[in-house]
Each structure stands twice: as C-alpha cells, then as structure tokens.
C-alpha positions as CSV (number, residue, x, y, z in Angstrom):
1,M,148.3,114.7,132.9
2,N,148.6,110.3,132.3
3,I,147.0,107.8,134.6
4,E,149.6,105.2,136.0
5,R,148.7,101.8,135.6
6,D,149.2,101.8,139.2
7,E,146.1,103.8,139.6
8,V,144.2,101.5,137.9
9,C,142.1,98.4,139.0
10,I,141.5,96.1,135.9
11,F,137.6,94.8,137.1
12,I,136.5,91.5,135.8
13,P,133.6,90.3,136.5
14,T,133.5,86.5,135.5
15,L,131.7,82.9,135.6
16,N,132.8,80.0,134.4
17,E,135.3,81.9,132.3
18,A,138.2,79.3,132.4
19,P,139.4,79.2,128.9
20,T,139.6,83.1,128.8
21,I,140.8,84.4,132.0
22,A,144.4,83.2,132.8
23,E,145.2,84.8,129.1
24,L,143.0,87.8,129.6
25,V,144.6,88.1,133.2
26,G,147.9,88.0,131.5
27,E,148.0,90.2,129.1
28,F,147.4,93.1,131.0
29,R,150.0,92.0,134.1
30,E,152.3,92.1,130.5
31,R,151.1,95.5,130.1
32,G,152.2,97.0,133.2
33,F,148.4,96.8,134.9
34,R,149.2,94.9,138.4
35,H,146.2,96.1,139.9
36,V,143.4,92.7,138.6
37,L,140.4,92.5,140.4
38,V,138.3,89.2,139.7
39,M,134.2,89.1,140.9
40,D,133.8,85.6,140.2
41,G,129.9,84.5,140.7
42,N,130.8,80.8,142.2
43,S,132.1,79.7,138.9
44,T,132.3,75.5,138.9
45,D,134.7,75.0,136.3
46,G,137.6,76.5,138.3
47,T,138.2,80.0,137.3
48,P,138.9,81.4,140.3
49,D,142.2,79.5,140.5
50,I,143.2,79.9,137.3
51,A,142.8,83.6,137.8
52,R,144.5,83.6,140.9
53,S,147.5,81.7,139.3
54,A,147.8,84.3,136.8
55,G,148.2,87.1,139.2
56,A,144.9,88.3,140.2
57,V,143.3,88.9,142.8
58,V,140.1,86.9,142.9
59,R,136.7,87.5,145.4
60,T,133.8,85.5,145.5
61,Q,130.4,87.4,145.3
62,T,128.0,86.7,147.8
63,G,125.1,87.8,145.6
64,K,124.2,86.1,141.9
65,G,124.3,88.1,138.7
66,K,126.8,90.2,137.0
67,G,125.0,93.2,138.7
68,N,125.7,92.3,142.1
69,A,129.4,91.4,141.4
70,I,129.9,94.7,139.9
71,I,127.7,96.5,143.3
72,E,130.3,94.5,145.3
73,A,133.1,95.2,143.7
74,V,132.8,98.7,143.8
75,E,133.0,98.0,147.9
76,A,136.6,96.4,147.2
77,I,137.7,98.8,145.0
78,D,140.3,101.1,146.2
79,K,142.1,102.6,142.9
80,P,141.1,106.1,141.8
81,Y,140.1,104.4,138.2
82,V,138.5,101.4,137.2
83,L,138.6,99.5,133.5
84,M,136.4,96.7,133.3
85,L,135.4,94.2,130.9
86,D,133.7,90.7,131.1
87,G,136.5,87.5,131.5
88,D,134.8,85.8,128.1
89,G,138.1,86.9,125.1
90,T,135.4,89.5,123.6
91,Y,137.5,92.2,124.3
92,A,140.8,93.1,123.6
93,P,143.5,94.6,126.2
94,E,145.5,96.7,123.7
95,D,142.3,99.1,123.4
96,A,142.7,99.4,127.8
97,E,144.9,102.8,127.1
98,R,142.7,103.9,124.1
99,M,139.6,103.8,127.0
100,L,141.4,105.2,129.8
101,A,142.8,108.1,127.9
102,P,139.4,110.2,128.4
103,L,140.1,109.5,132.4
104,A,143.2,111.3,132.4
105,Q,141.1,114.4,130.6
106,G,138.6,115.1,132.8
107,F,135.5,112.8,131.6
108,D,134.0,110.6,134.1
109,H,132.5,107.5,132.3
110,V,133.9,106.1,128.8
111,I,131.8,103.3,127.5
112,G,133.4,101.0,124.7
113,D,131.8,100.8,121.5
114,R,131.5,97.7,120.2
115,L,129.2,98.1,117.2
116,A,131.3,100.7,115.4
117,D,133.6,97.5,114.1
118,P,132.6,94.2,115.4
119,D,134.5,91.3,114.4
120,G,132.6,88.9,111.7
121,G,130.5,86.2,113.7
122,A,130.6,88.8,117.2
123,F,127.4,89.6,117.1
124,T,124.0,87.2,115.3
125,R,121.4,89.6,113.3
126,L,118.9,89.0,116.2
127,N,122.1,90.3,119.0
128,L,122.8,93.4,116.2
129,L,119.0,94.1,115.9
130,G,118.3,94.3,119.5
131,N,121.5,95.9,120.2
132,Q,120.6,98.8,118.3
133,I,116.5,98.8,119.1
134,L,117.4,99.2,122.8
135,N,120.1,102.1,122.0
136,H,117.2,103.4,120.3
137,M,115.0,103.5,123.0
138,F,117.7,104.8,125.1
139,R,118.0,107.7,123.1
140,I,114.6,108.9,123.4
141,A,114.0,107.9,127.2
142,H,117.2,109.7,128.5
143,G,118.1,112.1,126.2
144,R,121.7,111.4,125.1
145,D,123.5,108.7,122.1
146,L,125.6,107.0,124.4
147,R,126.0,104.5,120.8
148,D,126.3,100.9,123.2
149,I,124.8,101.2,126.3
150,L,125.0,97.3,127.1
151,S,128.7,97.5,126.4
152,G,130.4,95.4,129.2
153,Y,134.2,97.5,128.3
154,R,134.1,100.6,130.6
155,A,136.3,102.7,132.4
156,F,135.2,104.9,135.2
157,T,136.5,107.0,138.1
158,L,136.2,105.0,141.4
159,Q,134.3,108.3,142.6
160,S,132.2,108.5,139.9
161,I,131.0,105.1,140.1
162,R,130.3,105.2,143.9
163,Q,128.1,108.6,142.9
164,M,125.7,105.8,140.9
165,T,122.8,104.3,143.1
166,L,123.1,100.5,141.5
167,K,120.3,97.9,142.0
168,E,120.2,95.8,138.9
169,A,121.6,92.1,139.9
170,G,121.9,90.6,136.3
171,F,122.6,92.4,132.7
172,E,120.7,95.3,133.0
173,I,123.2,97.2,135.3
174,E,125.1,98.2,132.4
175,T,122.1,100.0,131.1
176,E,121.2,101.8,135.0
177,M,125.3,101.8,135.1
178,A,124.6,104.2,131.8
179,V,121.5,106.1,133.2
180,E,123.0,106.5,136.5
181,A,126.2,108.6,134.3
182,V,123.3,110.8,132.7
183,R,121.1,111.3,135.9
184,H,124.1,112.9,137.7
185,G,125.2,115.1,134.5
186,Q,128.7,113.1,134.5
187,Q,131.1,113.7,131.8
188,I,130.7,110.1,129.2
189,T,132.7,109.8,125.9
190,V,132.4,107.3,123.7
191,V,135.3,105.0,122.4
192,P,135.4,102.7,119.7
193,V,137.0,99.3,120.5
194,R,137.2,95.7,118.8
195,Y,135.0,93.4,120.0
196,I,135.6,89.5,119.3
197,A,134.3,86.6,118.1
198,R,133.6,84.8,121.3
199,P,136.1,82.1,121.9
200,G,134.1,78.8,122.2
201,T,132.9,79.7,125.9
202,V,128.8,79.9,126.2
203,T,127.2,83.2,126.2
204,K,125.1,83.3,129.8
205,L,123.0,86.4,127.6
206,N,118.7,85.0,126.3
207,P,118.6,87.5,124.0
208,V,115.0,87.9,124.2
209,Q,114.3,87.4,127.8
210,D,117.0,89.1,128.9
211,G,116.5,91.8,126.1
212,A,113.1,91.9,127.3
213,R,114.3,93.1,131.3
214,I,116.9,95.9,130.0
215,F,113.9,97.2,127.5
216,S,111.7,97.1,130.8
217,T,115.0,98.6,133.0
218,I,115.4,101.7,130.3
219,Y,112.1,102.4,130.5
220,R,111.6,102.3,134.2
221,L,114.4,104.4,135.2
222,A,113.0,107.1,132.7
223,K,110.5,107.6,136.0
224,M,113.5,109.8,137.3
225,N,115.8,111.0,134.7
226,N,112.0,112.2,131.8
227,P,109.5,112.0,133.9
228,I,107.4,113.2,130.7
229,F,108.0,110.0,128.7
230,Y,107.4,107.6,131.0
231,F,104.0,109.1,132.9
232,G,103.0,110.1,128.9
233,I,103.6,107.2,127.5
234,I,100.7,105.4,130.5
235,G,98.4,108.3,130.1
236,L,99.0,108.3,125.8
237,F,98.3,104.6,126.5
238,I,95.3,105.0,128.5
239,S,93.7,107.7,126.8
240,L,93.5,105.2,123.9
241,V,92.2,102.4,124.9
242,G,89.6,105.0,125.8
243,G,89.2,106.3,122.7
244,V,88.9,103.3,121.0
245,I,86.1,102.3,122.9
246,G,84.7,105.9,122.0
247,I,84.4,105.0,118.7
248,Y,82.4,102.0,119.4
249,V,79.9,104.0,121.5
250,V,80.2,106.7,118.4
251,Y,79.7,104.2,115.8
252,E,76.6,102.3,118.4
253,W,75.1,105.8,119.1
254,L,74.8,106.0,115.0
255,R,72.7,102.9,114.4
256,N,71.1,104.0,117.7
257,I,72.4,101.8,119.9
258,E,73.1,103.1,123.4
259,H,75.8,102.2,125.7
260,L,75.4,104.5,128.5
261,P,78.7,102.7,131.0
262,L,80.6,102.2,128.0
263,T,80.6,105.4,127.4
264,I,81.3,106.5,130.8
265,L,84.0,104.5,130.8
266,T,85.1,106.6,127.8
267,V,84.8,109.5,129.3
268,L,87.3,108.0,132.7
269,L,89.6,106.5,130.2
270,I,90.6,109.9,128.4
271,T,90.3,111.9,131.0
272,I,92.7,110.0,134.0
273,G,94.7,109.6,130.9
274,F,95.0,112.9,130.7
275,Q,95.3,113.6,133.9
276,I,98.4,111.3,133.8
277,F,100.0,112.8,131.3
278,M,99.5,116.4,133.1
279,F,101.4,114.5,136.0
280,G,104.4,113.8,133.8
281,V,104.5,117.1,132.6
282,I,104.8,118.9,135.9
283,S,107.0,116.0,137.2
284,D,109.2,117.2,134.3
285,M,109.0,121.1,135.5
286,L,109.9,119.7,139.0
287,L,112.8,118.0,137.9
288,G,114.3,120.5,135.8
289,F,114.2,123.0,138.7
290,H,115.9,120.6,141.0
291,R,118.4,120.0,138.7
292,E,118.7,124.2,137.9
293,T,118.8,124.0,141.5
294,L,122.0,121.4,142.1
295,R,123.8,123.1,139.3
296,Q,124.0,126.5,141.4
297,I,124.9,125.1,144.6
298,E,128.1,123.6,142.8
299,Q,128.7,126.4,141.3
300,L,128.8,128.4,144.8
301,Q,130.5,125.5,146.3
302,E,133.1,125.8,143.3
303,A,133.3,129.6,143.9
304,S,133.8,129.4,147.8
305,K,137.1,126.7,147.5
306,P,140.1,128.2,148.5
307,P,142.3,129.2,145.5
308,R,145.3,126.5,145.4
C-alpha cells in the first residue's frame, strides 16, 4: 500500500516565520503535496500572506501557543494522513516520504528523531542535555522509549490524532501527543530525520522555563498512564520527610530529650506516605484491568465484523 500525496495534509503551525515559510511551502508543493495547511498564531511579520502566496491554505488560530494551533487544526483537516512540522526551516521536506512510509504499513503515529544525527550547531549543549533528560524521564514514567518526544516532525493518521484528548496550549503539546499515543495503545514508530541549524529565525522556546513545564507535564500525565509512578513519588517523598524527622527524634531521645509532637508527626507522615503509595498500587491494578477489558472488547468487535 502506498499513500497518495493527495491523501496527505502538510500541516505547519507558524508564528513569525517570514524568512523560511515560502521556501518550505514551495518545496512541499514541488514534491507533489498540494494540500498544505498553515495555522498561524497571529504573526506580525507577514507570514500568512507569504505562505498564502506560496500556495498554502492559511488559517489564523483563535488561541495562543503551538498546542492550540494543533488542537484547532485537527478539526479543520479532512485528509486521512497528516505530516506536521515547524515552519522555522529546521526540518527537511526531503524526509517527508520517510516519515509517511510507516503509516502505509499500519502505524498510527510516527516521530521524527532529531537526536540521531543533528547538523552541527542545531542544538546547544543545554538543549541537548535537556532533551536527553526529558526523554529519560518519559521512559521511566510512561514505559516507552520514543527517542525524541519533543520532536516537532510528526506523521499520523487523522483517526489517531482525533482519538487523543489534547489540552496543552504551548510547547508541552508534543509531550502530550506522545503520552496520549501510548495511553491509547497506538502503533508508534521512530524515524531518524535531519535536524537543521536554525536559519536566522528567533527561537520561541525558553530552555529553562519550557523545559520545566515539559518535565511537569510528563509527571502530571503519568497519573492516568502510570499511577504507581505518579503516586509512588508523592508517597515516597512524604515518607522520606517523615523518616528524616524520625531520625532527629531518635537522636534527641538518645540524649534524653523527648519531642512528642514531632514523634506523632513522624508516624503520621510515614503512614500517609505509605497509604498514598498503596493507592498508586491499587490504581495501577485497576488500570491494568481496564486496559485488559478494553482489549477484550476490541477483540470481540473485530470478531463480530462480517468478512469482506
């Protein structure tokens, strides 16, 4: 099975990408992709007019942030396959066929791995370290190694993206997409892509502030995907605080100094921490049961379909 280019929507969220958007849209159209959608975040440098002149369909998003651009675009797209990339010229259109190929093989979601072989200067040391830390955190919290969860180069079926419940408004959206794909049991694969040094445009990403938000998103979304990890960390932290206080209480007791209120606090903290951890264990068991039930329902639905 091959994916026809007319079945693909090239989706590009933009914000002040005037230096790069015309060439990007033009390259995709030269490759035979006629359906290019630019969702613009109220650019002030003429990006919408430039993109429109290059042959793209341009819409202006109502909300702010990349996440809102993606959420709004999902409702506007009517093609069965979507190739999404940033408009800043850091992703290569020549990787489009490589990104789309797994969809023809039955995969639901394809992530372009920028970290496999980036161009020189494409990442600062801080950005590269931050990406590695966040990817490691994702592996622990969500149980999948997706190599580059922050990649903006994605290919997916329209059905799979509409299955997701996306709420993040900013740069956390890629992380949420990865979590939702894992949570729904979608077929995910990773494809190495070229990552080009930014061609003079200003990055909108704040490495520290946005990195902290993404880290928080990975942890927060684990509540529904890996509750034993989410509640286990909370329970462990509370018990650890109780243990530290307990060590102090024992030390003072050995010096014949009693701290009854601190003793009670120690017991309460350790008990509460243990209870929260056990709540995570029970939640994890219920989640496993829920997933098994859904899997059996899907098997029954497939078995009940009439043969073609």
